[in-house]
TIRO-2110 file (N, C-alpha, C; in Angstrom, 1 decimal):
// TIRO-2110
-122.6, 135.3, -195.1, N, 1, A
-123.6, 134.3, -195.3, CA, 1, A
-122.9, 133.0, -195.5, C, 1, A
-123.2, 132.0, -194.8, N, 2, A
-122.6, 130.7, -194.9, CA, 2, A
-123.2, 129.9, -196.1, C, 2, A
-122.4, 129.0, -196.6, N, 3, A
-123.0, 128.1, -197.7, CA, 3, A
-124.1, 127.3, -197.1, C, 3, A
-125.2, 127.3, -197.8, N, 4, A
-126.4, 126.6, -197.3, CA, 4, A
-126.6, 125.4, -198.2, C, 4, A
-126.8, 124.2, -197.6, N, 5, A
-127.0, 123.0, -198.3, CA, 5, A
-128.4, 123.1, -198.9, C, 5, A
-128.5, 122.7, -200.2, N, 6, A
-129.8, 122.6, -200.8, CA, 6, A
-130.2, 121.2, -200.9, C, 6, A
-131.3, 120.9, -200.2, N, 7, A
-131.8, 119.5, -200.1, CA, 7, A
-133.0, 119.4, -200.9, C, 7, A
-132.9, 118.5, -201.9, N, 8, A
-134.1, 118.2, -202.8, CA, 8, A
-134.6, 116.8, -202.6, C, 8, A
-135.6, 116.7, -201.8, N, 9, A
-136.2, 115.4, -201.6, CA, 9, A
-137.4, 115.1, -202.5, C, 9, A
-138.1, 116.2, -202.9, N, 10, A
-139.3, 116.0, -203.8, CA, 10, A
-138.9, 116.1, -205.3, C, 10, A
-137.7, 116.3, -205.6, N, 11, A
-137.3, 116.5, -207.0, CA, 11, A
-136.5, 115.4, -207.5, C, 11, A
-136.8, 114.9, -208.7, N, 12, A
-136.1, 113.8, -209.2, CA, 12, A
-134.9, 114.3, -210.1, C, 12, A
-134.9, 115.6, -210.4, N, 13, A
-133.9, 116.2, -211.2, CA, 13, A
-132.6, 116.3, -210.4, C, 13, A
-132.6, 116.8, -209.2, N, 14, A
-131.5, 116.9, -208.3, CA, 14, A
-131.7, 116.2, -207.0, C, 14, A
-131.6, 114.9, -207.0, N, 15, A
-131.8, 114.2, -205.7, CA, 15, A
-130.6, 114.4, -204.8, C, 15, A
-130.8, 114.3, -203.6, N, 16, A
-129.7, 114.4, -202.6, CA, 16, A
-129.4, 115.8, -202.1, C, 16, A
-128.2, 116.0, -201.5, N, 17, A
-127.8, 117.3, -201.0, CA, 17, A
-126.7, 117.9, -201.8, C, 17, A
-126.9, 119.2, -202.1, N, 18, A
-125.9, 119.9, -202.9, CA, 18, A
-125.4, 121.1, -202.0, C, 18, A
-124.1, 121.1, -201.7, N, 19, A
-123.5, 122.2, -201.0, CA, 19, A
-122.6, 123.0, -201.9, C, 19, A
-123.0, 124.2, -202.3, N, 20, A
-122.1, 125.0, -203.2, CA, 20, A
-120.8, 125.4, -202.6, C, 20, A
-119.8, 125.4, -203.4, N, 21, A
-118.4, 125.8, -203.0, CA, 21, A
-118.4, 127.3, -202.7, C, 21, A
-119.2, 128.1, -203.4, N, 22, A
-119.2, 129.5, -203.2, CA, 22, A
-120.5, 129.9, -202.7, C, 22, A
-120.6, 131.2, -202.2, N, 23, A
-121.9, 131.7, -201.8, CA, 23, A
-122.1, 133.1, -202.4, C, 23, A
-123.3, 133.5, -202.4, N, 24, A
-123.6, 134.7, -203.1, CA, 24, A
-123.1, 136.0, -202.5, C, 24, A
-123.0, 136.0, -201.2, N, 25, A
-122.5, 137.2, -200.5, CA, 25, A
-121.1, 137.4, -200.8, C, 25, A
-120.3, 136.3, -200.8, N, 26, A
-118.9, 136.5, -201.1, CA, 26, A
-118.7, 137.0, -202.6, C, 26, A
-119.5, 136.5, -203.5, N, 27, A
-119.5, 136.9, -204.8, CA, 27, A
-119.8, 138.4, -205.0, C, 27, A
-120.8, 138.9, -204.3, N, 28, A
-121.1, 140.3, -204.3, CA, 28, A
-120.0, 141.2, -203.8, C, 28, A
-119.3, 140.7, -202.8, N, 29, A
-118.2, 141.5, -202.3, CA, 29, A
-117.0, 141.4, -203.3, C, 29, A
-116.7, 140.3, -203.8, N, 30, A
-115.6, 140.2, -204.8, CA, 30, A
-115.9, 141.0, -206.0, C, 30, A
-117.1, 141.1, -206.5, N, 31, A
-117.4, 141.9, -207.7, CA, 31, A
-117.2, 143.4, -207.5, C, 31, A
-117.2, 143.8, -206.2, N, 32, A
-117.0, 145.3, -205.9, CA, 32, A
-115.6, 145.6, -205.7, C, 32, A
-114.7, 144.6, -205.5, N, 33, A
-113.3, 144.9, -205.3, CA, 33, A
-112.6, 145.4, -206.6, C, 33, A
-111.6, 146.2, -206.5, N, 34, A
-110.8, 146.6, -207.7, CA, 34, A
-110.1, 145.4, -208.3, C, 34, A
-110.1, 145.3, -209.6, N, 35, A
-109.4, 144.2, -210.2, CA, 35, A
-108.2, 144.7, -211.0, C, 35, A
-107.2, 143.8, -211.1, N, 36, A
-106.0, 144.2, -211.9, CA, 36, A
-106.3, 144.4, -213.4, C, 36, A
-107.0, 143.5, -214.0, N, 37, A
-107.4, 143.6, -215.4, CA, 37, A
-108.8, 144.1, -215.5, C, 37, A
-109.3, 144.2, -216.7, N, 38, A
-110.7, 144.6, -216.9, CA, 38, A
-111.6, 143.4, -216.6, C, 38, A
-112.8, 143.6, -216.2, N, 39, A
-113.7, 142.5, -215.9, CA, 39, A
-114.2, 142.0, -217.3, C, 39, A
-114.2, 140.7, -217.4, N, 40, A
-114.5, 140.1, -218.6, CA, 40, A
-116.0, 139.7, -218.7, C, 40, A
-116.4, 139.6, -219.9, N, 41, A
-117.8, 139.1, -220.2, CA, 41, A
-117.6, 138.0, -221.2, C, 41, A
-117.7, 136.8, -220.7, N, 42, A
-117.4, 135.7, -221.6, CA, 42, A
-118.4, 135.6, -222.7, C, 42, A
-118.0, 135.1, -223.9, N, 43, A
-119.0, 135.0, -225.0, CA, 43, A
-120.0, 133.9, -224.7, C, 43, A
-121.2, 134.1, -225.2, N, 44, A
-122.3, 133.1, -225.0, CA, 44, A
-123.1, 132.9, -226.3, C, 44, A
-123.6, 131.7, -226.4, N, 45, A
-124.5, 131.4, -227.5, CA, 45, A
-125.8, 131.0, -226.9, C, 45, A
-126.9, 131.5, -227.4, N, 46, A
-128.3, 131.1, -227.0, CA, 46, A
-129.0, 130.6, -228.2, C, 46, A
-129.4, 129.4, -228.2, N, 47, A
-130.2, 128.7, -229.3, CA, 47, A
-131.5, 128.4, -228.8, C, 47, A
-132.5, 128.8, -229.6, N, 48, A
-133.9, 128.4, -229.2, CA, 48, A
-134.3, 127.1, -230.0, C, 48, A
-134.7, 126.1, -229.2, N, 49, A
-135.2, 124.9, -229.8, CA, 49, A
-136.7, 124.8, -229.6, C, 49, A
-137.3, 123.7, -230.0, N, 50, A
-138.8, 123.6, -229.9, CA, 50, A
-139.2, 123.6, -228.4, C, 50, A
-138.5, 123.0, -227.5, N, 51, A
-139.0, 122.8, -226.1, CA, 51, A
-138.0, 123.4, -225.1, C, 51, A
-136.9, 124.0, -225.5, N, 52, A
-135.9, 124.5, -224.6, CA, 52, A
-135.0, 125.6, -225.2, C, 52, A
-134.3, 126.3, -224.3, N, 53, A
-133.2, 127.2, -224.8, CA, 53, A
-131.9, 126.5, -224.4, C, 53, A
-131.0, 126.4, -225.4, N, 54, A
-129.7, 125.9, -225.1, CA, 54, A
-128.7, 127.0, -225.1, C, 54, A
-128.0, 127.1, -224.0, N, 55, A
-127.1, 128.2, -223.7, CA, 55, A
-125.7, 127.6, -223.5, C, 55, A
-124.7, 128.2, -224.2, N, 56, A
-123.3, 127.8, -224.1, CA, 56, A
-122.5, 129.1, -223.7, C, 56, A
-121.7, 129.0, -222.7, N, 57, A
-120.9, 130.1, -222.3, CA, 57, A
-119.4, 129.6, -222.2, C, 57, A
-118.5, 130.2, -222.9, N, 58, A
-117.1, 129.8, -223.0, CA, 58, A
-116.3, 130.4, -221.8, C, 58, A
-116.0, 129.5, -220.9, N, 59, A
-115.2, 130.0, -219.7, CA, 59, A
-114.2, 128.9, -219.4, C, 59, A
-113.0, 129.0, -220.1, N, 60, A
-112.0, 128.0, -219.9, CA, 60, A
-111.2, 128.2, -218.6, C, 60, A
-110.7, 127.1, -218.1, N, 61, A
-109.8, 127.2, -216.9, CA, 61, A
-110.4, 127.4, -215.6, C, 61, A
-111.7, 127.1, -215.4, N, 62, A
-112.4, 127.3, -214.1, CA, 62, A
-112.9, 126.0, -213.6, C, 62, A
-112.8, 125.8, -212.3, N, 63, A
-113.4, 124.6, -211.7, CA, 63, A
-114.9, 124.7, -211.6, C, 63, A
-115.6, 123.7, -211.8, N, 64, A
-117.1, 123.8, -211.8, CA, 64, A
-117.6, 124.2, -210.4, C, 64, A
-116.9, 123.9, -209.3, N, 65, A
-117.3, 124.3, -208.0, CA, 65, A
-117.3, 125.8, -207.8, C, 65, A
-116.6, 126.6, -208.7, N, 66, A
-116.5, 128.0, -208.6, CA, 66, A
-117.7, 128.8, -209.3, C, 66, A
-118.6, 128.1, -209.9, N, 67, A
-119.7, 128.7, -210.6, CA, 67, A
-120.9, 129.0, -209.6, C, 67, A
-121.6, 130.1, -209.8, N, 68, A
-122.8, 130.3, -209.2, CA, 68, A
-123.8, 130.7, -210.3, C, 68, A
-124.8, 129.9, -210.6, N, 69, A
-125.7, 130.1, -211.7, CA, 69, A
-127.1, 130.2, -211.1, C, 69, A
-127.8, 131.3, -211.4, N, 70, A
-129.1, 131.6, -210.9, CA, 70, A
-130.0, 132.1, -212.0, C, 70, A
-131.3, 131.8, -211.8, N, 71, A
-132.4, 132.4, -212.7, CA, 71, A
-133.2, 133.3, -211.8, C, 71, A
-133.3, 134.5, -212.2, N, 72, A
-134.2, 135.5, -211.6, CA, 72, A
-135.1, 136.0, -212.6, C, 72, A
-136.4, 135.6, -212.4, N, 73, A
-137.4, 136.0, -213.4, CA, 73, A
-137.0, 135.5, -214.8, C, 73, A
-136.7, 136.4, -215.7, N, 74, A
-136.3, 135.9, -217.0, CA, 74, A
-134.9, 136.3, -217.3, C, 74, A
-134.0, 136.4, -216.3, N, 75, A
-132.6, 136.7, -216.5, CA, 75, A
-131.8, 135.5, -215.9, C, 75, A
-130.9, 135.0, -216.7, N, 76, A
-130.0, 134.0, -216.2, CA, 76, A
-128.7, 134.7, -215.8, C, 76, A
-128.2, 134.4, -214.6, N, 77, A
-127.0, 135.0, -214.1, CA, 77, A
-125.9, 133.9, -213.9, C, 77, A
-124.8, 134.1, -214.6, N, 78, A
-123.7, 133.2, -214.6, CA, 78, A
-122.5, 133.9, -213.9, C, 78, A
-122.1, 133.5, -212.8, N, 79, A
-121.0, 134.1, -212.1, CA, 79, A
-119.9, 133.1, -211.7, C, 79, A
-118.7, 133.6, -211.6, N, 80, A
-117.5, 132.8, -211.3, CA, 80, A
-116.7, 133.5, -210.2, C, 80, A
-116.3, 132.7, -209.2, N, 81, A
-115.3, 133.2, -208.2, CA, 81, A
-114.2, 132.3, -208.4, C, 81, A
-113.2, 132.7, -209.1, N, 82, A
-112.0, 132.0, -209.3, CA, 82, A
-110.8, 132.7, -208.7, C, 82, A
-110.0, 132.0, -207.9, N, 83, A
-109.0, 132.7, -207.2, CA, 83, A
-107.7, 132.7, -208.0, C, 83, A
-107.0, 133.8, -208.0, N, 84, A
-105.7, 133.9, -208.8, CA, 84, A
-104.7, 133.0, -208.3, C, 84, A
-103.7, 132.6, -209.1, N, 85, A
-102.6, 131.7, -208.7, CA, 85, A
-101.8, 132.4, -207.6, C, 85, A
-101.1, 131.6, -206.8, N, 86, A
-100.3, 132.1, -205.7, CA, 86, A
-99.2, 133.1, -206.2, C, 86, A
-98.7, 133.9, -205.4, N, 87, A
-97.7, 134.9, -205.8, CA, 87, A
-96.4, 134.3, -206.0, C, 87, A
-96.2, 133.0, -205.5, N, 88, A
-94.9, 132.4, -205.6, CA, 88, A
-94.7, 131.8, -207.1, C, 88, A
-95.7, 131.9, -207.9, N, 89, A
-95.6, 131.4, -209.3, CA, 89, A
-95.0, 132.5, -210.1, C, 89, A
-93.9, 132.1, -210.8, N, 90, A
-93.2, 133.1, -211.6, CA, 90, A
-93.6, 133.0, -213.1, C, 90, A
-94.6, 133.7, -213.5, N, 91, A
-95.1, 133.6, -214.9, CA, 91, A
-94.3, 134.4, -215.8, C, 91, A
-94.0, 133.9, -217.0, N, 92, A
-93.4, 134.7, -218.1, CA, 92, A
-94.5, 135.3, -218.9, C, 92, A
-95.7, 134.7, -218.9, N, 93, A
-96.8, 135.2, -219.6, CA, 93, A
-98.0, 134.8, -218.8, C, 93, A
-98.9, 135.7, -218.5, N, 94, A
-100.1, 135.4, -217.7, CA, 94, A
-101.3, 136.1, -218.4, C, 94, A
-102.1, 135.4, -219.2, N, 95, A
-103.2, 136.0, -219.8, CA, 95, A
-104.6, 135.4, -219.3, C, 95, A
-104.6, 134.4, -218.5, N, 96, A
-105.8, 133.9, -217.9, CA, 96, A
-106.2, 134.8, -216.8, C, 96, A
-107.3, 135.5, -217.0, N, 97, A
-107.7, 136.5, -216.0, CA, 97, A
-109.2, 136.3, -215.7, C, 97, A
-109.5, 135.2, -215.1, N, 98, A
-110.9, 134.9, -214.7, CA, 98, A
-111.1, 134.9, -213.2, C, 98, A
-110.6, 136.0, -212.6, N, 99, A
-110.7, 136.1, -211.1, CA, 99, A
-112.2, 136.0, -210.7, C, 99, A
-113.0, 136.9, -211.1, N, 100, A
-114.4, 136.8, -210.9, CA, 100, A
-115.2, 137.7, -211.9, C, 100, A
-116.4, 137.2, -212.2, N, 101, A
-117.2, 138.0, -213.1, CA, 101, A
-118.6, 137.5, -213.0, C, 101, A
-119.5, 138.3, -213.5, N, 102, A
-120.9, 138.0, -213.5, CA, 102, A
-121.5, 138.3, -214.9, C, 102, A
-122.1, 137.3, -215.6, N, 103, A
-122.6, 137.6, -216.9, CA, 103, A
-124.2, 137.4, -216.8, C, 103, A
-124.9, 138.4, -217.3, N, 104, A
-126.4, 138.3, -217.3, CA, 104, A
-126.8, 138.0, -218.7, C, 104, A
-127.7, 137.0, -218.8, N, 105, A
-128.2, 136.6, -220.1, CA, 105, A
-129.8, 136.7, -220.0, C, 105, A
-130.3, 137.7, -220.8, N, 106, A
-131.8, 137.8, -220.7, CA, 106, A
-132.4, 136.7, -221.5, C, 106, A
-133.5, 136.2, -221.0, N, 107, A
-134.3, 135.1, -221.7, CA, 107, A
-135.8, 135.5, -221.8, C, 107, A
-136.5, 134.9, -222.7, N, 108, A
-138.0, 135.2, -222.7, CA, 108, A
-138.7, 134.9, -221.4, C, 108, A
-139.9, 135.3, -221.3, N, 109, A
-140.7, 135.1, -220.1, CA, 109, A
-141.2, 133.7, -220.0, C, 109, A
-141.1, 132.9, -221.0, N, 110, A
-141.7, 131.5, -221.0, CA, 110, A
-140.7, 130.4, -220.6, C, 110, A
-139.7, 130.7, -219.7, N, 111, A
-138.8, 129.7, -219.3, CA, 111, A
-139.2, 129.1, -218.0, C, 111, A
-138.9, 127.9, -217.7, N, 112, A
-139.2, 127.2, -216.5, CA, 112, A
-137.8, 126.8, -215.9, C, 112, A
-137.2, 127.8, -215.1, N, 113, A
-135.9, 127.6, -214.6, CA, 113, A
-135.8, 126.5, -213.5, C, 113, A
-136.9, 126.1, -212.9, N, 114, A
-136.9, 125.1, -211.9, CA, 114, A
-136.4, 123.7, -212.5, C, 114, A
-136.5, 123.5, -213.7, N, 115, A
-136.1, 122.3, -214.3, CA, 115, A
-134.9, 122.5, -215.3, C, 115, A
-134.2, 123.6, -215.1, N, 116, A
-133.0, 123.8, -215.9, CA, 116, A
-131.8, 123.0, -215.4, C, 116, A
-130.9, 122.7, -216.3, N, 117, A
-129.7, 121.9, -215.8, CA, 117, A
-128.5, 122.5, -216.5, C, 117, A
-127.4, 122.3, -215.8, N, 118, A
-126.1, 122.9, -216.3, CA, 118, A
-125.0, 121.9, -216.1, C, 118, A
-124.1, 121.9, -217.1, N, 119, A
-122.9, 121.0, -217.1, CA, 119, A
-121.7, 121.8, -217.6, C, 119, A
-120.6, 121.6, -216.9, N, 120, A
-119.4, 122.3, -217.4, CA, 120, A
-118.4, 121.2, -217.8, C, 120, A
-118.0, 121.3, -219.1, N, 121, A
-117.0, 120.4, -219.6, CA, 121, A
-116.2, 121.0, -220.7, C, 121, A
-114.9, 120.7, -220.8, N, 122, A
-114.0, 121.2, -221.8, CA, 122, A
-114.1, 122.7, -221.9, C, 122, A
-114.2, 123.4, -220.8, N, 123, A
-114.1, 124.9, -220.8, CA, 123, A
-115.4, 125.6, -221.2, C, 123, A
-116.5, 124.8, -221.4, N, 124, A
-117.8, 125.5, -221.8, CA, 124, A
-118.8, 125.1, -220.8, C, 124, A
-119.6, 126.1, -220.4, N, 125, A
-120.7, 125.8, -219.5, CA, 125, A
-122.0, 125.6, -220.4, C, 125, A
-122.6, 124.5, -220.3, N, 126, A
-123.8, 124.1, -221.1, CA, 126, A
-125.0, 124.2, -220.2, C, 126, A
-126.0, 125.0, -220.6, N, 127, A
-127.2, 125.1, -219.8, CA, 127, A
-128.4, 124.8, -220.8, C, 127, A
-129.3, 124.0, -220.2, N, 128, A
-130.6, 123.7, -220.9, CA, 128, A
-131.7, 124.3, -220.0, C, 128, A
-132.4, 125.2, -220.6, N, 129, A
-133.5, 125.8, -219.8, CA, 129, A
-134.8, 125.5, -220.6, C, 129, A
-135.7, 124.7, -220.0, N, 130, A
-136.9, 124.3, -220.7, CA, 130, A
-137.9, 125.5, -220.8, C, 130, A
-138.7, 125.4, -221.9, N, 131, A
-139.8, 126.4, -222.1, CA, 131, A
-141.0, 125.9, -221.3, C, 131, A
-141.8, 126.9, -221.0, N, 132, A
-143.1, 126.6, -220.3, CA, 132, A
-144.2, 127.1, -221.3, C, 132, A
-145.4, 126.5, -221.2, N, 133, A
-146.5, 126.9, -222.1, CA, 133, A
-147.0, 128.3, -221.8, C, 133, A
-146.9, 128.8, -220.6, N, 134, A
-147.3, 130.1, -220.1, CA, 134, A
-146.1, 130.8, -219.5, C, 134, A
-146.2, 132.1, -219.4, N, 135, A
-145.1, 132.8, -218.6, CA, 135, A
-145.0, 132.4, -217.2, C, 135, A
-143.8, 132.2, -216.7, N, 136, A
-143.5, 131.7, -215.4, CA, 136, A
-142.7, 132.7, -214.6, C, 136, A
-143.0, 132.9, -213.3, N, 137, A
-142.2, 133.8, -212.5, CA, 137, A
-141.2, 132.9, -211.8, C, 137, A
-139.9, 133.1, -212.2, N, 138, A
-138.8, 132.3, -211.5, CA, 138, A
-138.1, 133.2, -210.5, C, 138, A
-138.3, 133.0, -209.3, N, 139, A
-137.8, 133.8, -208.2, CA, 139, A
-136.5, 133.3, -207.7, C, 139, A
-135.4, 133.7, -208.1, N, 140, A
-134.1, 133.4, -207.6, CA, 140, A
-133.9, 131.9, -207.4, C, 140, A
-133.8, 131.2, -208.5, N, 141, A
-133.6, 129.7, -208.5, CA, 141, A
-132.1, 129.4, -208.8, C, 141, A
-131.4, 128.7, -207.9, N, 142, A
-130.0, 128.3, -208.1, CA, 142, A
-130.0, 127.1, -209.0, C, 142, A
-129.2, 127.1, -210.0, N, 143, A
-129.0, 126.0, -210.9, CA, 143, A
-127.7, 125.3, -210.6, C, 143, A
-127.7, 124.1, -210.3, N, 144, A
-126.6, 123.3, -209.9, CA, 144, A
-125.8, 123.0, -211.2, C, 144, A
-124.4, 123.2, -211.1, N, 145, A
-123.5, 122.8, -212.3, CA, 145, A
-122.9, 121.5, -212.0, C, 145, A
-123.1, 120.6, -212.9, N, 146, A
-122.5, 119.2, -212.8, CA, 146, A
-121.3, 119.1, -213.7, C, 146, A
END
């Protein structure tokens, strides 16, 4: 599957064209490959505020273009496709092992993922997912990471 440009002309939240660096098909293949280390599940904090859910996921050393963030119904999916360093690097100690992973975060049914936003800075992925007054069916919505 090729990377598909997401064009938002009717939305003021994400104006313009967004072309993700990764695609979902490649991620599914990478997650099925054997990995040298164990698959990690990065720590996350979910805070409920009056009008939104604030989510923080600690993922240091990853470029924001390597994130794939989706909302499927009431589950937030945070995935990373990070490529290991070249074999020509001679490490004396190598503990960063964020090759690829997928973290699922369950959320209540009253989220409106269409207006969610995400930002990656200082090794932490910050997500704000607004609440809706009634339960909403969020069918596979990609959330752009800024």
